[in-house]
N, C-alpha and C positions, 0 to 999 in steps of 0.2 A: 481154649483147647490145650490140654497138657499131655505130653507124651513122655514116658519114662522108659528107658532101656537099660537093663542091667546085663552086663557081659561078665561072665565068670570064666577067666582064662589066666594062664600063667604069664609071666613077663616074656618068656621065650615064645609062647604062642602069639602074644600080641605083636611082638617084633616081626614074626614071620607073616602074620596077617597084614601088617602095614608095609611089608616089603623092606624092612630094615635088616641090616646084616647082624649075624650073631656076634656078641661081644664077650662071650665067656673066656675065650682064649686070650683076648686082649687084656681083659681084666686080670686074669691070672698072671700074665707077664708083667703088668704094671705093679701088681701087689708084690710079686717076687722081687722086682727091682727096688721097690720102696723098702721091703724088708732087708735087702742086702745093704742099702744105704744107711738104714737105721742101725743095723748091727755094726757097720763100719764106724759110724758116729759114736756109738756107745764105747767101742774099743778105744777111741781117742779121749774118752772121759775118765781115763785112769787118773786118780789123784796125783800120783807121782809124776806122770807125764805132763799133766796140767801145771803142776808146780814148776817143773823144769822149763815149760814153755813160757809161763808168766814171769818167772824169776830165773833167767839163764845164769846169773852169777851165783845162784844157790843161796846159801844163808846170808851172805853179805848183801845181796840184792834185797832180801827180805828186811834186813836191819836198816838199810838205806830207805826203804819205803816207810818203815815205822818212824824213822827220824823225820822224814818229810811230812808224814801225817801229823805227828805231834807238833812240828814246827808251824803247821797251819793253824793249830789251836793256840799257839803262843806260849804254851806251858813247857813243852819239851818233856822228855822222860826224866825221871828222878836221877839226880847226880850229874846232869848235863848242863846245869845252869852256868852261864858264863859271866 
């Protein structure tokens, strides 16, 4: 014996039928908080701000990093052979 039941209802109707609480307001609040955090994160992705964060000494820090990078490869930048 085979029984098939099709129920055509919206998610809100199904939640109400099963006695579950409405979640629309909670979902809106969570999405608003996520949007706020994402926008705050994007503002921190400013290239100039990232450069200052990664290389607080400015250009000198960048040059030191380049020298260390080239030293790892053993060739060094041109003109710096000792």
